[in-house]
C-alpha positions in Angstrom: -135.2 -223.1 -113.0 -139.2 -224.6 -112.9 -137.7 -227.9 -114.3 -136.9 -226.2 -117.8 -134.2 -227.8 -119.7 -132.8 -226.5 -123.0 -134.7 -229.2 -125.0 -138.1 -228.1 -123.6 -137.5 -224.3 -124.1 -136.4 -225.2 -128.0 -139.8 -227.2 -128.0 -141.7 -224.1 -126.9 -139.8 -221.9 -129.3 -140.8 -224.4 -132.2 -144.6 -224.5 -131.3 -144.5 -220.4 -130.7 -143.0 -220.1 -134.3 -146.2 -222.2 -135.8 -148.5 -220.4 -133.5 -147.3 -217.0 -134.2 -146.1 -217.2 -137.6 -143.1 -216.0 -139.3 -144.3 -212.5 -139.6 -145.0 -211.8 -136.1 -142.3 -213.9 -134.5 -139.3 -211.4 -134.9 -141.8 -208.6 -133.0 -142.5 -211.2 -130.1 -138.8 -211.8 -129.9 -137.9 -208.1 -129.6 -140.6 -207.6 -126.8 -139.3 -210.7 -125.0 -135.6 -209.5 -124.9 -136.7 -206.2 -123.5 -138.8 -207.8 -120.9 -135.7 -209.9 -119.9 -133.4 -206.6 -119.7 -136.2 -204.9 -117.6 -136.4 -207.7 -115.2 -132.6 -208.1 -115.1 -132.1 -204.4 -114.4 -134.9 -204.6 -111.6 -133.1 -207.4 -110.1 -129.9 -205.7 -110.2 -131.0 -202.3 -108.6 -133.2 -204.3 -106.2 -130.0 -206.3 -104.9 -128.0 -203.0 -104.8 -130.3 -201.3 -102.6 -130.6 -204.2 -100.4 -126.7 -204.4 -100.2 -126.5 -200.7 -99.2 -129.2 -200.9 -96.8 -127.8 -203.8 -94.9 -124.4 -203.7 -95.6 -124.1 -207.3 -96.6 -123.1 -208.7 -99.9 -125.8 -210.7 -101.5 -123.8 -212.5 -104.3 -123.5 -216.1 -104.0 -119.9 -216.4 -104.3 -119.3 -213.7 -101.4 -122.0 -215.7 -99.5 -120.1 -219.0 -99.8 -116.9 -217.8 -98.9 -118.5 -216.5 -95.3 -118.8 -219.0 -92.8 -122.5 -218.9 -91.7 -122.1 -221.7 -89.4 -120.7 -219.6 -86.9 -124.3 -217.9 -86.5 -125.9 -221.0 -86.0 -128.1 -220.8 -82.5 -127.4 -224.3 -81.6 -123.4 -223.8 -82.0 -123.6 -220.4 -80.1 -125.2 -222.2 -77.1 -122.8 -225.1 -77.1 -119.8 -223.0 -77.3 -121.3 -220.8 -74.2 -122.0 -223.9 -72.4 -118.3 -225.2 -73.2 -116.4 -222.1 -72.1 -115.8 -222.2 -68.3 -114.4 -219.3 -66.1 -110.8 -219.3 -65.8 -109.8 -220.9 -62.0 -108.8 -218.1 -59.6 -106.2 -218.4 -57.3 -107.6 -218.2 -53.8 -104.4 -217.3 -52.0 -104.4 -213.8 -53.5 -108.1 -212.3 -54.1 -107.9 -210.0 -57.1 -109.1 -206.4 -56.8 -112.6 -207.2 -58.1 -113.0 -209.8 -55.1 -111.9 -207.5 -52.6 -114.2 -204.7 -54.0 -117.1 -207.2 -54.0 -116.3 -208.4 -50.6 -116.4 -204.6 -49.2 -120.0 -204.3 -50.4 -121.0 -207.8 -48.8 -123.2 -207.2 -45.5 -123.3 -209.6 -42.8 -126.3 -212.1 -43.2 -126.5 -211.6 -47.0 -127.5 -214.7 -48.9 -126.6 -213.7 -52.7 -123.9 -211.6 -54.3 -124.7 -209.7 -57.3 -121.9 -209.9 -59.9 -121.3 -208.7 -63.3 -122.5 -205.7 -65.3 -125.5 -204.1 -64.6 -127.0 -205.0 -67.9 -126.3 -208.8 -67.2 -126.4 -209.1 -63.5 -125.6 -212.6 -61.9 -126.9 -213.9 -58.8 -124.1 -216.3 -56.8 -125.3 -217.9 -53.6 -122.5 -217.1 -50.7 -122.6 -220.4 -49.3 -121.4 -221.9 -52.7 -118.1 -219.8 -52.2 -115.0 -221.4 -50.9 -114.6 -220.9 -47.2 -111.7 -218.8 -47.3 -113.4 -216.4 -50.1 -113.1 -212.9 -48.6 -116.9 -212.1 -49.8 -118.1 -215.3 -47.8 -116.1 -214.3 -45.0 -117.7 -210.6 -45.1 -121.0 -212.2 -45.1 -120.5 -214.4 -42.1 -119.0 -211.7 -39.7 -121.2 -210.6 -37.1 -121.9 -206.9 -36.7 -120.1 -205.4 -34.0 -122.3 -202.9 -31.7 -120.2 -199.8 -30.9 -120.9 -199.1 -27.1 -118.3 -196.5 -26.7 -120.7 -193.9 -28.2 -123.6 -194.9 -25.8 -121.7 -194.6 -22.6 -121.5 -197.2 -19.5 -125.0 -195.8 -17.9 -127.1 -196.3 -21.0 -128.2 -200.0 -20.3 -128.7 -199.1 -16.5 -130.5 -195.7 -16.9 -134.4 -196.1 -17.8 -136.8 -193.8 -18.3 -139.0 -192.9 -15.6 -141.8 -191.8 -18.0 -142.8 -195.2 -19.0 -142.4 -197.1 -15.7 -145.6 -198.5 -14.0 -145.7 -197.7 -10.4 
């Protein structure tokens, strides 16, 4: 600590003995021990308070036993980039894929997947040709003409015709 070795501390103690004199040296030694005990008590109470507030041990031996490299941002990012989604069997689409296909509208370009907190946009054109979501986006909307009736196209409103 501060580059002080035992020899340097011993030399300081001898010089202090000559400067202070033998009559005052025991009183100053007693004050020094009280100051050291006060500082040690302060450090211990502060450490205990910090451990209680953070919930993490602050002792060196406990920190060394923990694997702190798992919290390295570079490692977290590289692990996330290495992880790939498992390949899906395209012959039997999962329930989630079918549910997403039901929400896809014809002409839609992107599919929104994932939770609402972290949505992910997937380009529908990047999906395989036989994916139900891509097929749903490529379907053309069918117009239901049965409710209109057969005369609907031939009938015109006479109010808007020019004479």
